[in-house]
C-alpha positions in Angstrom: 70.1 35.1 -30.0 72.5 37.6 -31.5 75.7 36.9 -30.3 78.6 39.6 -29.7 81.8 39.5 -28.8 83.3 41.4 -26.2 84.8 44.0 -25.9 88.5 43.7 -25.4 89.2 46.7 -22.9 86.6 45.1 -21.0 87.9 41.5 -21.1 91.7 42.8 -20.3 89.8 44.5 -17.4 88.0 41.8 -16.0 91.0 39.7 -16.6 93.2 41.5 -14.6 90.7 41.7 -11.6 90.6 38.0 -11.7 93.9 37.4 -11.7 95.0 40.1 -9.1 92.0 39.1 -6.7 93.2 35.5 -6.9 96.5 35.9 -6.4 95.5 38.0 -3.5 93.3 35.5 -1.7 95.3 32.4 -2.2 98.6 34.3 -0.3 96.5 34.4 3.0 95.8 32.0 5.5 91.8 31.1 5.6 90.0 32.0 8.7 87.0 29.5 9.6 84.2 28.3 7.3 81.2 29.3 9.3 78.4 26.7 9.3 75.4 26.3 6.9 72.7 28.7 7.0 69.0 28.4 5.0 69.0 29.7 1.9 67.5 32.9 1.5 63.8 32.4 0.7 63.4 35.8 -1.2 66.7 34.3 -3.1 68.7 37.7 -3.3 72.1 37.5 -0.8 72.8 40.9 -1.9 69.4 42.5 -1.6 69.5 45.6 0.9 69.4 44.3 4.3 67.5 43.4 6.5 65.0 42.4 3.7 66.8 39.1 2.0 68.5 37.7 5.1 66.7 35.4 7.7 67.5 37.1 10.7 70.5 37.1 12.9 69.2 35.8 15.8 67.6 32.7 13.9 69.2 29.4 15.0 69.1 27.6 11.8 72.4 25.5 11.0 74.0 26.7 8.2 76.3 25.9 4.7 78.8 28.1 4.3 79.5 31.9 3.4 82.6 32.8 2.0 85.1 34.3 4.3 86.3 37.9 3.3 89.2 39.2 2.6 89.7 42.7 3.1 92.0 45.5 1.8 91.7 48.7 3.6 87.6 49.5 3.4 87.2 47.1 0.6 86.3 43.1 1.2 87.3 40.5 -1.6 85.8 36.7 -2.0 85.6 33.9 -4.3 84.9 30.7 -5.3 85.5 27.7 -7.7 82.2 25.7 -8.3 83.2 22.3 -10.3 80.7 18.9 -10.6 80.7 15.5 -11.9 77.0 14.0 -13.3 76.2 10.7 -14.5 72.7 10.8 -15.9 71.0 7.6 -16.1 69.5 8.1 -19.6 73.0 8.5 -21.2 71.8 11.4 -23.9 73.7 11.5 -27.1 73.6 15.2 -26.3 75.2 15.0 -23.2 73.1 17.6 -21.7 71.2 17.5 -18.3 68.0 19.0 -19.6 66.0 21.4 -17.0 69.3 21.5 -15.1 70.9 25.0 -14.3 73.7 25.1 -14.4 75.0 21.4 -14.2 74.2 21.2 -17.9 77.0 18.9 -18.8 75.8 14.7 -18.5 78.4 12.5 -18.3 81.7 14.5 -17.7 83.5 16.8 -15.8 82.6 20.0 -15.8 83.3 23.8 -14.2 79.9 25.5 -13.4 81.7 28.8 -12.5 84.5 30.9 -10.8 83.7 34.2 -9.3 85.3 36.7 -7.5 83.9 39.4 -5.6 84.8 43.0 -4.0 82.4 45.2 -1.8 82.5 47.8 0.5 79.3 48.2 3.4 77.3 51.6 3.1 78.4 54.0 5.7 76.9 55.9 3.9 77.9 55.2 0.6 79.3 51.3 -0.6 79.1 49.2 -3.9 79.3 45.4 -4.3 81.1 44.0 -7.6 80.6 40.5 -8.5 82.3 39.1 -11.6 81.7 35.7 -12.8 82.9 33.0 -15.6 81.6 30.0 -16.6 78.7 28.4 -18.3 76.3 29.5 -15.8 76.8 33.3 -16.4 76.7 32.2 -19.9 73.4 31.0 -19.5 71.7 33.8 -17.1 72.7 36.4 -19.7 71.4 34.6 -22.5 68.4 36.7 -23.3 70.2 40.2 -23.0 70.1 42.0 -26.6 73.6 41.7 -27.1 73.5 37.9 -26.6 75.3 35.6 -23.8 78.7 36.8 -25.6 78.2 40.3 -25.4 80.2 42.6 -23.5 78.2 42.2 -19.7 78.4 38.4 -19.6 81.2 38.0 -16.9 78.9 40.7 -14.7 76.4 38.7 -12.0 76.1 42.4 -9.9 77.2 45.6 -10.0 75.8 48.6 -8.2 76.0 51.1 -6.0 74.5 51.2 -2.7 73.3 54.6 -0.6 72.3 54.7 3.4 71.9 57.9 4.9 73.2 57.6 8.9 70.0 59.2 9.9 67.4 57.4 7.5 65.8 54.8 10.2 67.5 52.0 8.1 66.6 53.2 4.5 69.0 51.8 1.1 68.6 53.2 -2.3 70.9 50.4 -4.8 71.6 51.5 -8.4 73.0 48.9 -11.2 72.5 45.7 -11.8 71.2 43.3 -9.0 70.1 39.8 -8.5 66.1 39.4 -8.2 64.2 39.3 -5.1 62.2 36.5 -6.1 62.9 32.8 -5.5 63.7 30.6 -2.6 67.3 30.0 -4.0 70.1 31.7 -5.5 72.9 31.3 -8.5 75.4 30.5 -6.2 75.3 26.9 -5.5 76.9 27.0 -2.2 74.7 29.4 -0.4 71.5 27.1 -1.7 70.7 23.4 0.4 71.0 21.5 -2.8 73.8 21.7 -5.5 71.3 21.6 -8.4 69.3 24.0 -8.8 65.3 24.0 -8.3 62.7 24.0 -11.5 61.2 27.3 -10.0 64.6 29.3 -9.6 65.0 27.9 -13.3 62.3 28.9 -15.1 59.8 30.8 -12.9 61.7 33.5 -11.9 64.0 35.9 -13.5 67.9 35.9 -12.3 68.7 39.7 -12.3 67.3 43.1 -13.0 69.2 46.9 -13.8 67.9 49.8 -12.3 66.7 51.1 -9.2 65.8 48.8 -6.0 64.9 50.3 -2.3 64.3 49.1 1.1 63.3 49.9 4.5 62.2 48.8 7.7 58.8 49.7 8.7 58.4 48.1 12.1 60.7 45.7 14.2 59.5 42.8 12.1 58.2 44.0 8.6 60.9 45.4 5.9 59.4 46.7 2.7 61.2 47.5 -0.9 60.1 49.5 -4.1 62.2 48.3 -7.3 62.1 50.6 -10.6 63.9 47.9 -13.3 64.3 47.8 -17.1 62.5 43.8 -17.0 64.0 40.3 -16.5 67.3 39.7 -17.4 68.0 42.6 -19.0 70.8 44.7 -18.6 70.1 46.6 -21.7 66.3 47.2 -22.1 64.4 45.0 -25.2 61.5 47.3 -24.8 61.0 51.4 -23.7 59.1 50.1 -21.1 60.1 50.1 -17.6 59.1 46.8 -15.1 57.9 47.8 -11.2 58.6 45.3 -8.3 57.3 45.3 -4.7 58.9 43.4 -1.9 58.5 42.6 1.5 59.9 40.8 4.3 58.5 39.7 7.7 60.7 38.2 10.2 59.9 36.3 13.6 62.0 34.0 15.3 61.1 30.9 14.6 60.0 31.7 10.8 60.4 34.1 7.8 57.7 35.2 4.8 58.8 36.8 1.8 56.6 38.3 -0.9 57.7 40.0 -4.0 55.4 41.1 -7.2 57.1 41.7 -10.4 55.2 43.7 -13.0 55.9 44.9 -16.7 56.0 44.9 -20.1 58.5 41.9 -20.9 58.0 41.6 -24.9 60.8 42.1 -27.1 60.8 45.1 -29.3 57.2 46.3 -27.7 55.1 47.6 -24.6 51.9 45.6 -25.7 51.7 42.7 -23.5 52.4 42.6 -19.8 53.8 40.1 -17.3 53.4 39.6 -14.2 55.0 37.3 -11.2 54.1 36.6 -7.5 56.3 34.6 -5.6 55.9 33.7 -1.9 58.8 31.8 0.1 58.3 30.8 4.1 61.4 30.0 5.7 61.1 28.2 8.7 63.6 27.4 11.2 61.7 25.5 14.3 65.3 24.1 15.7 68.8 25.1 15.7 69.3 21.9 13.2 66.4 21.9 11.1 65.3 24.1 8.8 62.6 24.4 6.1 61.3 26.3 3.2 58.2 26.1 1.3 58.0 28.2 -2.3 55.2 29.1 -4.4 55.3 31.1 -7.9 52.6 32.2 -10.0 53.6 33.6 -13.3 51.8 35.6 -16.8 52.7 37.0 -20.1 50.6 38.2 -22.2 52.1 38.0 -25.8 52.2 40.3 -28.2 51.5 39.6 -32.3 52.8 41.8 -34.5 51.0 43.6 -37.1 51.4 45.4 -40.2 51.2 48.9 -38.5 53.0 47.6 -34.7 51.7 44.7 -32.6 48.5 43.6 -30.9 47.9 41.7 -27.8 48.0 37.8 -28.3 47.5 34.7 -26.0 47.8 34.7 -22.4 50.7 32.1 -21.3 50.7 31.0 -17.7 52.9 29.3 -15.1 52.9 28.2 -11.6 54.7 26.0 -9.2 55.5 24.9 -5.7 59.0 23.7 -3.8 59.7 22.1 -0.5 62.6 21.1 0.9 63.7 20.6 4.4 67.5 20.7 6.0 68.8 18.6 9.0 72.2 19.2 10.0 73.6 15.6 10.9 76.6 17.0 12.7 78.6 20.0 12.7 80.2 18.7 8.8 77.5 16.9 7.4 73.6 17.4 6.4 70.6 15.9 4.3 68.2 18.2 2.3 65.5 16.6 0.5 63.5 18.6 -2.2 60.0 18.3 -4.0 58.6 20.3 -6.4 55.4 20.4 -8.9 55.8 23.3 -11.8 52.9 23.7 -14.5 53.9 25.1 -17.8 50.3 24.3 -20.0 51.4 26.5 -22.7 55.5 26.1 -22.9 56.0 29.8 -22.3 59.3 28.8 -20.0 60.3 25.2 -21.0 59.5 25.0 -24.6 57.0 22.2 -24.4 53.7 22.0 -23.0 54.2 19.9 -19.8 53.4 19.1 -16.1 57.0 18.8 -14.1 57.9 17.5 -11.1 61.5 16.7 -9.3 62.5 15.1 -6.5 66.1 15.7 -5.4 68.3 14.7 -1.9 71.4 16.3 -1.1 74.2 14.9 1.0 76.8 17.8 2.0 79.9 17.4 3.7 82.6 20.1 4.9 85.4 18.7 4.0 88.2 21.1 5.0 88.0 24.7 5.5 87.1 26.3 2.7 85.7 23.5 0.7 82.4 21.4 0.9 81.6 18.4 -1.5 77.9 17.5 -2.1 76.6 14.5 -3.9 72.9 14.7 -5.0 69.9 12.0 -6.6 67.7 13.7 -8.3 65.1 12.3 -10.7 63.0 15.1 -13.3 59.8 13.5 -14.5 57.2 14.9 -17.1 53.8 14.3 -18.4 55.2 13.8 -21.8 57.9 12.4 -23.9 60.3 15.3 -23.1 63.9 13.9 -22.0 66.4 12.4 -24.4 67.4 9.0 -23.8 70.6 7.2 -25.7 70.4 8.3 -29.2 66.6 9.2 -29.1 65.6 12.3 -28.5 62.4 12.9 -26.4 61.5 9.7 -26.0 61.0 9.4 -22.0 59.2 10.7 -18.9 61.9 10.7 -16.6 66.0 11.6 -16.4 67.4 9.9 -13.1 71.2 10.8 -12.7 73.8 11.4 -9.8 75.7 14.8 -9.3 79.2 14.5 -7.0 79.8 18.7 -6.6 82.7 20.3 -5.3 82.9 24.1 -4.1 86.4 25.9 -2.8 85.4 29.3 -1.4 88.4 31.7 0.0 88.6 35.3 1.4 89.6 35.1 4.6 90.3 38.2 6.6 94.1 39.3 7.4 
């Protein structure tokens, strides 16, 4: 992938924002952090309300949302996320394969540092999320400008419009996280420390374009999106991708559905990509929550000819993931997760294979604004995919333990 240096002006501006926000955040007292809430099964935490959050009345326990510090009508927040990962295969590459964003094995590493500022639409608002670390290098890797381009530190940057008399209609324009998936980029908002295979390889991370949502009944919210494509602030062709979203909410469960369709092959509109994403979040008791996530995707590949492109082979992928979150006490919880992922053409993982993954995570809220997670995970492939010692692609399993620490800050004055 092409590598471009970030523009000097943007770099200075970004660092200035980071320094100012971080300094301000540490000068005020922390407010009480909230208990942990189930992850939005529709993935984007910042999509138009109420389409991406379980209902406020849902009694599910919660891993914590960052407190917010306000300056006038603008809210600031931030987080620092680091970990130590022990890979039992002891790979010479020191890489945890297929794990996003805890890439580095047998060492301490910084996953991300993030600062945010926002203003709720009244009727005009905005959201800006700036991030630093390996996670943001990875999610921007498919940009035409590459992972070192001038947008590498922007997770979200959009303007929100919510007219007072529009019956809850909201429109956002800019860059925003996807509506697909059961997890999000920020680890602390998920139940597990490591991200699932489906989040990492079955769905996009973000989009650039227009996003709308509107409550159609007391229980159902529908939405429409017109975007450049998957993980492309700068489009990789002239075609556009359409997104259709829906959320059905009841006291004990929430059902999310998302469909994206459009041309995604580089340099041509020949061959389209389709994604169906479905998520069911269950909240049967105040202490117990669970989700089931299913994804099916396909991409019609394009083949270059002497005069242009023609359609080629069809790549497919699909998978299912399930997790249960049990809040043992106000400070501690357990979350097991299991998933099954098929990549028969190797379109997503680079190797034709069938994968399954089991993870169990223990979380402890240490002090206000800080939590720790200890996690065991084992990935399994039906082929020799994982590195072991100095032997690449020599084993079918990758077991390991990770200890993650997350600090989040930004209390109100």
